[in-house]
One Martini backbone bead per residue (centre of mass of N, CA, C, O) as a GRO file, in nm:
protein
  468
    1UNK     BB    1  -8.353   2.808  -9.579
    2UNK     BB    2  -8.085   2.986  -9.455
    3UNK     BB    3  -7.741   2.943  -9.467
    4UNK     BB    4  -7.464   2.953  -9.232
    5UNK     BB    5  -7.123   3.002  -9.202
    6UNK     BB    6  -6.903   2.841  -8.959
    7UNK     BB    7  -6.637   2.891  -8.730
    8UNK     BB    8  -6.532   2.653  -8.494
    9UNK     BB    9  -6.363   2.733  -8.183
   10UNK     BB   10  -6.172   2.542  -7.956
   11UNK     BB   11  -6.030   2.705  -7.658
   12UNK     BB   12  -6.004   2.468  -7.425
   13UNK     BB   13  -5.760   2.384  -7.605
   14UNK     BB   14  -5.422   2.256  -7.674
   15UNK     BB   15  -5.465   2.304  -7.949
   16UNK     BB   16  -5.691   2.438  -8.123
   17UNK     BB   17  -6.009   2.352  -8.254
   18UNK     BB   18  -6.158   2.311  -8.588
   19UNK     BB   19  -6.480   2.387  -8.747
   20UNK     BB   20  -6.715   2.348  -9.014
   21UNK     BB   21  -7.049   2.502  -9.032
   22UNK     BB   22  -7.399   2.483  -9.089
   23UNK     BB   23  -7.663   2.721  -9.016
   24UNK     BB   24  -7.958   2.821  -8.947
   25UNK     BB   25  -8.103   3.115  -8.859
   26UNK     BB   26  -8.323   2.954  -8.652
   27UNK     BB   27  -8.123   2.843  -8.462
   28UNK     BB   28  -8.080   2.725  -8.164
   29UNK     BB   29  -7.848   2.757  -7.920
   30UNK     BB   30  -7.889   2.476  -7.794
   31UNK     BB   31  -7.811   2.322  -8.052
   32UNK     BB   32  -7.520   2.425  -8.067
   33UNK     BB   33  -7.430   2.313  -7.798
   34UNK     BB   34  -7.474   2.017  -7.877
   35UNK     BB   35  -7.278   2.010  -8.112
   36UNK     BB   36  -7.025   2.083  -7.951
   37UNK     BB   37  -7.036   1.851  -7.744
   38UNK     BB   38  -7.019   1.619  -7.956
   39UNK     BB   39  -6.774   1.706  -8.139
   40UNK     BB   40  -6.574   1.774  -7.863
   41UNK     BB   41  -6.630   1.609  -7.615
   42UNK     BB   42  -6.827   1.806  -7.376
   43UNK     BB   43  -7.036   1.674  -7.165
   44UNK     BB   44  -6.846   1.754  -6.885
   45UNK     BB   45  -6.846   2.053  -6.979
   46UNK     BB   46  -6.815   2.397  -6.927
   47UNK     BB   47  -6.952   2.641  -7.160
   48UNK     BB   48  -6.900   2.907  -7.400
   49UNK     BB   49  -7.047   3.131  -7.646
   50UNK     BB   50  -6.893   3.321  -7.924
   51UNK     BB   51  -6.981   3.570  -8.152
   52UNK     BB   52  -6.842   3.661  -8.473
   53UNK     BB   53  -6.962   3.961  -8.648
   54UNK     BB   54  -6.741   4.106  -8.784
   55UNK     BB   55  -6.673   4.345  -8.515
   56UNK     BB   56  -6.865   4.169  -8.341
   57UNK     BB   57  -6.963   4.060  -8.014
   58UNK     BB   58  -7.136   3.759  -7.886
   59UNK     BB   59  -7.327   3.619  -7.640
   60UNK     BB   60  -7.458   3.308  -7.631
   61UNK     BB   61  -7.812   3.245  -7.553
   62UNK     BB   62  -8.039   3.098  -7.365
   63UNK     BB   63  -8.334   3.095  -7.583
   64UNK     BB   64  -8.203   3.178  -7.833
   65UNK     BB   65  -8.137   3.280  -8.163
   66UNK     BB   66  -7.949   3.355  -8.430
   67UNK     BB   67  -8.152   3.586  -8.530
   68UNK     BB   68  -8.083   3.774  -8.268
   69UNK     BB   69  -7.836   3.831  -8.444
   70UNK     BB   70  -7.581   3.985  -8.631
   71UNK     BB   71  -7.571   3.855  -8.942
   72UNK     BB   72  -7.348   3.721  -9.172
   73UNK     BB   73  -7.265   3.547  -9.452
   74UNK     BB   74  -6.954   3.588  -9.381
   75UNK     BB   75  -6.690   3.522  -9.147
   76UNK     BB   76  -6.791   3.352  -8.912
   77UNK     BB   77  -6.753   3.306  -8.546
   78UNK     BB   78  -6.710   3.048  -8.291
   79UNK     BB   79  -6.640   3.049  -7.950
   80UNK     BB   80  -6.494   2.818  -7.721
   81UNK     BB   81  -6.535   2.853  -7.367
   82UNK     BB   82  -6.469   2.830  -7.057
   83UNK     BB   83  -6.615   2.817  -6.767
   84UNK     BB   84  -6.610   3.042  -6.483
   85UNK     BB   85  -6.534   3.018  -6.149
   86UNK     BB   86  -6.614   3.297  -5.908
   87UNK     BB   87  -6.610   3.234  -5.596
   88UNK     BB   88  -6.339   3.364  -5.504
   89UNK     BB   89  -6.406   3.653  -5.601
   90UNK     BB   90  -6.675   3.687  -5.445
   91UNK     BB   91  -6.540   3.678  -5.168
   92UNK     BB   92  -6.388   3.944  -5.201
   93UNK     BB   93  -6.641   4.118  -5.242
   94UNK     BB   94  -6.766   4.061  -4.965
   95UNK     BB   95  -6.541   4.187  -4.796
   96UNK     BB   96  -6.578   4.479  -4.904
   97UNK     BB   97  -6.878   4.524  -4.810
   98UNK     BB   98  -6.776   4.489  -4.484
   99UNK     BB   99  -6.583   4.711  -4.479
  100UNK     BB  100  -6.448   4.923  -4.264
  101UNK     BB  101  -6.362   5.201  -4.136
  102UNK     BB  102  -6.068   5.382  -4.094
  103UNK     BB  103  -5.816   5.503  -3.879
  104UNK     BB  104  -5.578   5.717  -3.819
  105UNK     BB  105  -5.290   5.747  -3.693
  106UNK     BB  106  -5.094   5.890  -3.482
  107UNK     BB  107  -4.873   6.133  -3.633
  108UNK     BB  108  -5.016   6.187  -3.911
  109UNK     BB  109  -5.074   6.282  -4.240
  110UNK     BB  110  -5.405   6.388  -4.365
  111UNK     BB  111  -5.530   6.469  -4.641
  112UNK     BB  112  -5.753   6.681  -4.826
  113UNK     BB  113  -6.052   6.738  -4.999
  114UNK     BB  114  -6.100   7.055  -5.138
  115UNK     BB  115  -6.216   7.341  -5.209
  116UNK     BB  116  -6.129   7.622  -5.372
  117UNK     BB  117  -6.190   7.806  -5.129
  118UNK     BB  118  -6.031   7.652  -4.911
  119UNK     BB  119  -5.757   7.650  -5.054
  120UNK     BB  120  -5.732   7.957  -5.074
  121UNK     BB  121  -5.736   8.009  -4.770
  122UNK     BB  122  -5.477   7.849  -4.707
  123UNK     BB  123  -5.292   8.017  -4.881
  124UNK     BB  124  -5.335   8.287  -4.740
  125UNK     BB  125  -5.256   8.202  -4.453
  126UNK     BB  126  -4.966   8.118  -4.526
  127UNK     BB  127  -4.875   8.393  -4.638
  128UNK     BB  128  -4.941   8.568  -4.385
  129UNK     BB  129  -4.759   8.417  -4.189
  130UNK     BB  130  -4.496   8.480  -4.336
  131UNK     BB  131  -4.521   8.793  -4.330
  132UNK     BB  132  -4.534   8.822  -4.025
  133UNK     BB  133  -4.251   8.707  -3.976
  134UNK     BB  134  -4.094   8.909  -4.159
  135UNK     BB  135  -4.166   9.155  -3.975
  136UNK     BB  136  -4.117   9.033  -3.660
  137UNK     BB  137  -3.921   8.757  -3.759
  138UNK     BB  138  -3.700   8.729  -4.006
  139UNK     BB  139  -3.509   8.492  -3.908
  140UNK     BB  140  -3.787   8.283  -3.913
  141UNK     BB  141  -3.885   8.295  -4.195
  142UNK     BB  142  -4.118   8.035  -4.301
  143UNK     BB  143  -4.180   7.738  -4.468
  144UNK     BB  144  -4.376   7.450  -4.373
  145UNK     BB  145  -4.270   7.113  -4.445
  146UNK     BB  146  -4.299   6.798  -4.482
  147UNK     BB  147  -4.093   6.548  -4.436
  148UNK     BB  148  -3.930   6.314  -4.687
  149UNK     BB  149  -3.778   6.153  -4.506
  150UNK     BB  150  -3.714   5.843  -4.379
  151UNK     BB  151  -3.795   5.920  -4.071
  152UNK     BB  152  -4.106   6.028  -4.184
  153UNK     BB  153  -4.136   5.743  -4.331
  154UNK     BB  154  -4.387   5.476  -4.325
  155UNK     BB  155  -4.519   5.159  -4.239
  156UNK     BB  156  -4.854   5.072  -4.185
  157UNK     BB  157  -4.988   4.776  -4.084
  158UNK     BB  158  -5.292   4.830  -4.043
  159UNK     BB  159  -5.334   5.001  -4.323
  160UNK     BB  160  -5.129   4.941  -4.549
  161UNK     BB  161  -4.935   5.213  -4.551
  162UNK     BB  162  -4.771   5.486  -4.669
  163UNK     BB  163  -4.657   5.730  -4.434
  164UNK     BB  164  -4.663   6.062  -4.293
  165UNK     BB  165  -4.533   6.270  -4.080
  166UNK     BB  166  -4.490   6.579  -3.861
  167UNK     BB  167  -4.224   6.648  -3.970
  168UNK     BB  168  -4.048   6.952  -4.018
  169UNK     BB  169  -3.943   7.189  -4.268
  170UNK     BB  170  -3.761   7.485  -4.332
  171UNK     BB  171  -3.811   7.761  -4.552
  172UNK     BB  172  -3.571   8.001  -4.554
  173UNK     BB  173  -3.515   8.328  -4.650
  174UNK     BB  174  -3.221   8.376  -4.509
  175UNK     BB  175  -3.134   8.120  -4.662
  176UNK     BB  176  -2.932   8.052  -4.928
  177UNK     BB  177  -3.029   7.749  -4.977
  178UNK     BB  178  -3.368   7.849  -4.976
  179UNK     BB  179  -3.450   8.115  -5.122
  180UNK     BB  180  -3.523   8.008  -5.402
  181UNK     BB  181  -3.750   7.819  -5.306
  182UNK     BB  182  -3.928   8.039  -5.184
  183UNK     BB  183  -3.974   8.193  -5.442
  184UNK     BB  184  -4.099   7.958  -5.606
  185UNK     BB  185  -4.332   7.903  -5.409
  186UNK     BB  186  -4.462   8.184  -5.430
  187UNK     BB  187  -4.524   8.167  -5.729
  188UNK     BB  188  -4.700   7.915  -5.716
  189UNK     BB  189  -4.917   8.030  -5.528
  190UNK     BB  190  -5.014   8.246  -5.725
  191UNK     BB  191  -5.095   8.056  -5.958
  192UNK     BB  192  -5.297   7.880  -5.798
  193UNK     BB  193  -5.483   8.105  -5.706
  194UNK     BB  194  -5.572   8.184  -5.993
  195UNK     BB  195  -5.692   7.912  -6.075
  196UNK     BB  196  -5.903   7.900  -5.847
  197UNK     BB  197  -6.048   8.171  -5.912
  198UNK     BB  198  -6.131   8.059  -6.211
  199UNK     BB  199  -6.209   7.756  -6.212
  200UNK     BB  200  -5.956   7.588  -6.315
  201UNK     BB  201  -5.727   7.382  -6.504
  202UNK     BB  202  -5.390   7.245  -6.468
  203UNK     BB  203  -5.096   7.141  -6.561
  204UNK     BB  204  -4.773   7.084  -6.487
  205UNK     BB  205  -4.675   7.200  -6.755
  206UNK     BB  206  -4.816   7.471  -6.738
  207UNK     BB  207  -4.678   7.574  -6.484
  208UNK     BB  208  -4.392   7.586  -6.594
  209UNK     BB  209  -4.469   7.792  -6.840
  210UNK     BB  210  -4.552   8.039  -6.650
  211UNK     BB  211  -4.223   8.017  -6.524
  212UNK     BB  212  -3.937   7.928  -6.646
  213UNK     BB  213  -3.717   8.109  -6.508
  214UNK     BB  214  -3.785   8.020  -6.214
  215UNK     BB  215  -3.781   7.694  -6.247
  216UNK     BB  216  -3.608   7.581  -6.520
  217UNK     BB  217  -3.748   7.302  -6.425
  218UNK     BB  218  -3.998   7.070  -6.400
  219UNK     BB  219  -3.899   6.921  -6.147
  220UNK     BB  220  -3.931   7.167  -5.966
  221UNK     BB  221  -4.239   7.224  -5.995
  222UNK     BB  222  -4.335   6.940  -5.920
  223UNK     BB  223  -4.221   6.940  -5.629
  224UNK     BB  224  -4.371   7.200  -5.534
  225UNK     BB  225  -4.655   7.086  -5.562
  226UNK     BB  226  -4.617   6.872  -5.345
  227UNK     BB  227  -4.538   7.069  -5.119
  228UNK     BB  228  -4.800   7.234  -5.118
  229UNK     BB  229  -4.995   7.008  -5.046
  230UNK     BB  230  -4.853   6.934  -4.778
  231UNK     BB  231  -4.868   7.215  -4.643
  232UNK     BB  232  -5.197   7.235  -4.678
  233UNK     BB  233  -5.332   6.953  -4.665
  234UNK     BB  234  -5.382   6.868  -4.978
  235UNK     BB  235  -5.474   6.766  -5.262
  236UNK     BB  236  -5.397   6.804  -5.584
  237UNK     BB  237  -5.691   6.841  -5.685
  238UNK     BB  238  -5.731   7.098  -5.496
  239UNK     BB  239  -5.529   7.272  -5.693
  240UNK     BB  240  -5.600   7.220  -6.001
  241UNK     BB  241  -5.369   6.998  -6.052
  242UNK     BB  242  -5.236   6.803  -6.327
  243UNK     BB  243  -5.159   6.515  -6.488
  244UNK     BB  244  -5.101   6.339  -6.740
  245UNK     BB  245  -5.284   6.084  -6.876
  246UNK     BB  246  -5.250   5.715  -6.947
  247UNK     BB  247  -5.516   5.596  -6.899
  248UNK     BB  248  -5.732   5.302  -6.949
  249UNK     BB  249  -6.079   5.202  -7.018
  250UNK     BB  250  -6.268   4.887  -7.013
  251UNK     BB  251  -6.610   4.781  -6.997
  252UNK     BB  252  -6.827   4.733  -6.709
  253UNK     BB  253  -6.878   5.074  -6.736
  254UNK     BB  254  -7.040   5.361  -6.593
  255UNK     BB  255  -7.051   5.728  -6.642
  256UNK     BB  256  -7.002   6.064  -6.551
  257UNK     BB  257  -6.858   6.338  -6.758
  258UNK     BB  258  -6.944   6.643  -6.739
  259UNK     BB  259  -7.250   6.506  -6.795
  260UNK     BB  260  -7.150   6.271  -6.960
  261UNK     BB  261  -7.218   5.966  -7.100
  262UNK     BB  262  -7.033   5.662  -7.016
  263UNK     BB  263  -6.949   5.368  -7.215
  264UNK     BB  264  -6.691   5.130  -7.194
  265UNK     BB  265  -6.808   4.924  -7.416
  266UNK     BB  266  -6.848   5.142  -7.665
  267UNK     BB  267  -6.524   5.163  -7.662
  268UNK     BB  268  -6.310   4.983  -7.837
  269UNK     BB  269  -6.014   5.113  -7.722
  270UNK     BB  270  -6.105   5.295  -7.502
  271UNK     BB  271  -6.099   5.508  -7.215
  272UNK     BB  272  -5.983   5.788  -7.111
  273UNK     BB  273  -5.850   5.904  -6.823
  274UNK     BB  274  -5.914   6.144  -6.619
  275UNK     BB  275  -5.724   6.386  -6.443
  276UNK     BB  276  -6.020   6.457  -6.315
  277UNK     BB  277  -6.191   6.296  -6.073
  278UNK     BB  278  -6.435   6.510  -6.027
  279UNK     BB  279  -6.572   6.448  -6.318
  280UNK     BB  280  -6.658   6.175  -6.182
  281UNK     BB  281  -6.982   6.012  -6.192
  282UNK     BB  282  -7.200   5.764  -6.144
  283UNK     BB  283  -7.106   5.480  -6.088
  284UNK     BB  284  -7.150   5.171  -6.287
  285UNK     BB  285  -7.176   4.801  -6.229
  286UNK     BB  286  -7.162   4.428  -6.329
  287UNK     BB  287  -6.905   4.355  -6.215
  288UNK     BB  288  -6.672   4.147  -6.024
  289UNK     BB  289  -6.412   4.304  -6.138
  290UNK     BB  290  -6.078   4.450  -6.156
  291UNK     BB  291  -5.823   4.498  -6.405
  292UNK     BB  292  -5.477   4.564  -6.375
  293UNK     BB  293  -5.247   4.650  -6.638
  294UNK     BB  294  -4.931   4.708  -6.720
  295UNK     BB  295  -4.969   4.635  -7.024
  296UNK     BB  296  -5.085   4.745  -7.323
  297UNK     BB  297  -5.078   4.478  -7.489
  298UNK     BB  298  -5.255   4.311  -7.291
  299UNK     BB  299  -5.496   4.493  -7.289
  300UNK     BB  300  -5.554   4.461  -7.596
  301UNK     BB  301  -5.599   4.158  -7.591
  302UNK     BB  302  -5.843   4.160  -7.393
  303UNK     BB  303  -6.017   4.357  -7.554
  304UNK     BB  304  -6.033   4.195  -7.824
  305UNK     BB  305  -6.152   3.934  -7.656
  306UNK     BB  306  -6.369   4.026  -7.457
  307UNK     BB  307  -6.323   3.961  -7.146
  308UNK     BB  308  -6.559   4.134  -7.009
  309UNK     BB  309  -6.776   3.927  -7.130
  310UNK     BB  310  -6.672   3.656  -7.041
  311UNK     BB  311  -6.574   3.815  -6.774
  312UNK     BB  312  -6.706   4.018  -6.555
  313UNK     BB  313  -6.538   4.333  -6.627
  314UNK     BB  314  -6.259   4.556  -6.573
  315UNK     BB  315  -6.024   4.747  -6.767
  316UNK     BB  316  -5.684   4.856  -6.678
  317UNK     BB  317  -5.432   5.107  -6.778
  318UNK     BB  318  -5.091   5.280  -6.741
  319UNK     BB  319  -4.846   5.194  -6.908
  320UNK     BB  320  -4.703   5.120  -6.633
  321UNK     BB  321  -4.637   5.353  -6.452
  322UNK     BB  322  -4.840   5.500  -6.232
  323UNK     BB  323  -5.063   5.738  -6.237
  324UNK     BB  324  -5.268   5.935  -6.057
  325UNK     BB  325  -5.535   5.898  -6.215
  326UNK     BB  326  -5.542   5.587  -6.209
  327UNK     BB  327  -5.534   5.557  -5.902
  328UNK     BB  328  -5.795   5.715  -5.846
  329UNK     BB  329  -5.980   5.536  -6.017
  330UNK     BB  330  -5.937   5.271  -5.861
  331UNK     BB  331  -6.024   5.380  -5.587
  332UNK     BB  332  -6.315   5.442  -5.676
  333UNK     BB  333  -6.396   5.155  -5.749
  334UNK     BB  334  -6.333   5.031  -5.472
  335UNK     BB  335  -6.516   5.223  -5.293
  336UNK     BB  336  -6.796   5.255  -5.460
  337UNK     BB  337  -6.825   4.944  -5.589
  338UNK     BB  338  -6.683   4.713  -5.437
  339UNK     BB  339  -6.425   4.615  -5.606
  340UNK     BB  340  -6.199   4.412  -5.696
  341UNK     BB  341  -5.844   4.431  -5.734
  342UNK     BB  342  -5.658   4.306  -6.014
  343UNK     BB  343  -5.325   4.202  -6.101
  344UNK     BB  344  -5.099   4.249  -6.396
  345UNK     BB  345  -4.760   4.155  -6.395
  346UNK     BB  346  -4.446   4.134  -6.400
  347UNK     BB  347  -4.179   3.891  -6.335
  348UNK     BB  348  -4.029   4.147  -6.174
  349UNK     BB  349  -3.906   4.411  -6.003
  350UNK     BB  350  -4.097   4.617  -6.148
  351UNK     BB  351  -4.361   4.472  -6.084
  352UNK     BB  352  -4.331   4.503  -5.780
  353UNK     BB  353  -4.319   4.818  -5.770
  354UNK     BB  354  -4.592   4.873  -5.900
  355UNK     BB  355  -4.758   4.711  -5.697
  356UNK     BB  356  -4.678   4.882  -5.451
  357UNK     BB  357  -4.803   5.149  -5.539
  358UNK     BB  358  -5.095   5.048  -5.555
  359UNK     BB  359  -5.107   4.936  -5.258
  360UNK     BB  360  -4.924   5.160  -5.053
  361UNK     BB  361  -4.755   5.349  -5.218
  362UNK     BB  362  -4.549   5.640  -5.212
  363UNK     BB  363  -4.307   5.845  -5.093
  364UNK     BB  364  -4.366   6.106  -5.260
  365UNK     BB  365  -4.703   6.042  -5.187
  366UNK     BB  366  -4.760   5.980  -4.873
  367UNK     BB  367  -4.981   6.212  -4.810
  368UNK     BB  368  -5.188   6.042  -5.038
  369UNK     BB  369  -5.247   5.737  -4.982
  370UNK     BB  370  -5.560   5.741  -4.902
  371UNK     BB  371  -5.625   5.845  -5.222
  372UNK     BB  372  -5.450   5.602  -5.395
  373UNK     BB  373  -5.450   5.345  -5.244
  374UNK     BB  374  -5.485   4.963  -5.261
  375UNK     BB  375  -5.449   4.732  -5.019
  376UNK     BB  376  -5.659   4.498  -5.150
  377UNK     BB  377  -5.493   4.420  -5.367
  378UNK     BB  378  -5.441   4.164  -5.618
  379UNK     BB  379  -5.202   3.922  -5.725
  380UNK     BB  380  -5.217   3.714  -6.002
  381UNK     BB  381  -4.997   3.827  -6.215
  382UNK     BB  382  -4.700   3.740  -6.292
  383UNK     BB  383  -4.556   3.486  -6.123
  384UNK     BB  384  -4.272   3.331  -6.034
  385UNK     BB  385  -4.426   3.054  -5.978
  386UNK     BB  386  -4.532   3.035  -6.283
  387UNK     BB  387  -4.232   2.953  -6.398
  388UNK     BB  388  -4.245   2.685  -6.291
  389UNK     BB  389  -4.267   2.358  -6.394
  390UNK     BB  390  -4.515   2.293  -6.165
  391UNK     BB  391  -4.754   2.510  -6.237
  392UNK     BB  392  -4.908   2.430  -6.535
  393UNK     BB  393  -4.812   2.649  -6.775
  394UNK     BB  394  -4.562   2.589  -6.956
  395UNK     BB  395  -4.331   2.792  -6.982
  396UNK     BB  396  -4.097   2.852  -7.184
  397UNK     BB  397  -3.759   2.902  -7.152
  398UNK     BB  398  -3.731   3.104  -7.403
  399UNK     BB  399  -3.926   3.327  -7.240
  400UNK     BB  400  -3.697   3.376  -7.053
  401UNK     BB  401  -3.502   3.595  -6.828
  402UNK     BB  402  -3.215   3.683  -6.715
  403UNK     BB  403  -3.089   3.797  -6.439
  404UNK     BB  404  -2.956   4.077  -6.328
  405UNK     BB  405  -2.767   4.249  -6.109
  406UNK     BB  406  -2.986   4.468  -6.076
  407UNK     BB  407  -3.221   4.278  -6.010
  408UNK     BB  408  -3.094   4.151  -5.759
  409UNK     BB  409  -3.054   4.410  -5.598
  410UNK     BB  410  -3.353   4.502  -5.593
  411UNK     BB  411  -3.465   4.247  -5.455
  412UNK     BB  412  -3.299   4.268  -5.191
  413UNK     BB  413  -3.402   4.546  -5.105
  414UNK     BB  414  -3.702   4.463  -5.088
  415UNK     BB  415  -3.667   4.249  -4.856
  416UNK     BB  416  -3.601   4.505  -4.646
  417UNK     BB  417  -3.876   4.600  -4.646
  418UNK     BB  418  -4.141   4.645  -4.443
  419UNK     BB  419  -4.366   4.558  -4.630
  420UNK     BB  420  -4.241   4.279  -4.708
  421UNK     BB  421  -4.194   4.162  -4.420
  422UNK     BB  422  -4.529   4.162  -4.384
  423UNK     BB  423  -4.521   3.969  -4.663
  424UNK     BB  424  -4.484   3.645  -4.717
  425UNK     BB  425  -4.571   3.616  -5.021
  426UNK     BB  426  -4.373   3.821  -5.129
  427UNK     BB  427  -4.114   3.692  -5.031
  428UNK     BB  428  -4.151   3.429  -5.188
  429UNK     BB  429  -4.143   3.558  -5.472
  430UNK     BB  430  -3.864   3.691  -5.450
  431UNK     BB  431  -3.710   3.430  -5.385
  432UNK     BB  432  -3.788   3.283  -5.644
  433UNK     BB  433  -3.647   3.480  -5.831
  434UNK     BB  434  -3.360   3.440  -5.714
  435UNK     BB  435  -3.341   3.126  -5.733
  436UNK     BB  436  -3.403   3.100  -6.047
  437UNK     BB  437  -3.278   3.356  -6.232
  438UNK     BB  438  -3.567   3.437  -6.355
  439UNK     BB  439  -3.762   3.627  -6.579
  440UNK     BB  440  -4.088   3.786  -6.682
  441UNK     BB  441  -4.312   3.867  -6.905
  442UNK     BB  442  -4.635   3.847  -6.985
  443UNK     BB  443  -4.572   3.763  -7.290
  444UNK     BB  444  -4.476   3.468  -7.228
  445UNK     BB  445  -4.762   3.341  -7.273
  446UNK     BB  446  -4.747   3.355  -7.594
  447UNK     BB  447  -4.572   3.094  -7.631
  448UNK     BB  448  -4.824   2.907  -7.622
  449UNK     BB  449  -5.042   3.145  -7.699
  450UNK     BB  450  -5.192   3.435  -7.809
  451UNK     BB  451  -5.462   3.345  -7.603
  452UNK     BB  452  -5.378   3.226  -7.322
  453UNK     BB  453  -5.470   3.446  -7.117
  454UNK     BB  454  -5.777   3.420  -7.187
  455UNK     BB  455  -5.832   3.088  -7.207
  456UNK     BB  456  -5.633   2.996  -6.941
  457UNK     BB  457  -5.488   3.164  -6.725
  458UNK     BB  458  -5.717   3.337  -6.598
  459UNK     BB  459  -5.927   3.118  -6.542
  460UNK     BB  460  -5.742   2.951  -6.354
  461UNK     BB  461  -5.674   3.174  -6.140
  462UNK     BB  462  -5.967   3.253  -6.062
  463UNK     BB  463  -6.051   2.970  -5.961
  464UNK     BB  464  -5.810   2.916  -5.751
  465UNK     BB  465  -5.712   3.187  -5.599
  466UNK     BB  466  -5.408   3.270  -5.696
  467UNK     BB  467  -5.349   3.516  -5.471
  468UNK     BB  468  -5.154   3.813  -5.318
   0.00000   0.00000   0.00000
């Protein structure tokens, strides 16, 4: 019989312990489990085995043999990881399955996803109404857009969303202060109408370059696109206008995109999230939850460690501030697959703000909150309470960063927001941040061990259900 040399790494302890051993090709996996249990004194522990052979990872399962996997002669490794009890996460999943549809409160705008034909009709109706006013009552000729002032935007406690009211502001053609804006909006309406008529999509950057002299800056055309969606009461996707997507997904998820079958486990570095959510159909998954990660570096760490195979999951990142495409994608996972969304953010004011956008929406896109926000998202970490000496994670003090005056100011402002006032656990975390005087990025966990987040932090948090 041919022997194969393996490096067995016990990742259930810190520092990890390693042994080298030879196994025959036909060795049963059960026999390897017994060897691991005896060698590392793990008779009372539940653990899983993962084989790395070349660039491939395999979860070793009874009653299979080693020969059932793609073995190489040299450089193979078996990781020993603790088994994770997901009962707390499965309870969250159960809650989502029985979650009933909610109705929007009276007096707020709820935009719709409409067909190109319907959006074009609304564009034409709005233009004709303006022209009719210009002919018969020129002094009052205006485009009416929902006000995004503070008095018209608020947090609805029942829906747990930032919503916009029906207070309107008029962009009057006769007013010198707004005539330029009316002209720019009219140009944008013509451009969008043409895009819809052709049944094609354009990015916000494309729109800007279609008439640089009129818009002058992209921030102007970007704002007008939001205004147009709010005015017509349609989602931005209904305008066939998208922003460049930053998001990436990897893990236990398949879907069709423009008719092509996509398996997110088969793409080693992850699949870029399409800026056009309507291109994605037939989502299927055997995951227990989805993790959205603030930082690209942590996403890469979890992807390289095949965390989604270790604990059945989907991994998503927007590489910082979330873009619209990533938010739509998470919303689709939440709604269609009924999977809990769990977040990993920095333990600092910016982590709080990003978490807030995912959870309740943003003021800038408050008219689309119902299509973008995931109110039932749970924050797993990195929490300010995880930085405390008695948390059990023992994050070294040299990995923490002293709060700046700007950090303190932002945290205090957040404590005054209606959303936070209605979330006792959020208030507690913000207060912990202020009281401790230190913040930390997720990478602070690397100070314990480069794979600490995979082998210890996430398994511990998922089992304990310490989520807010």
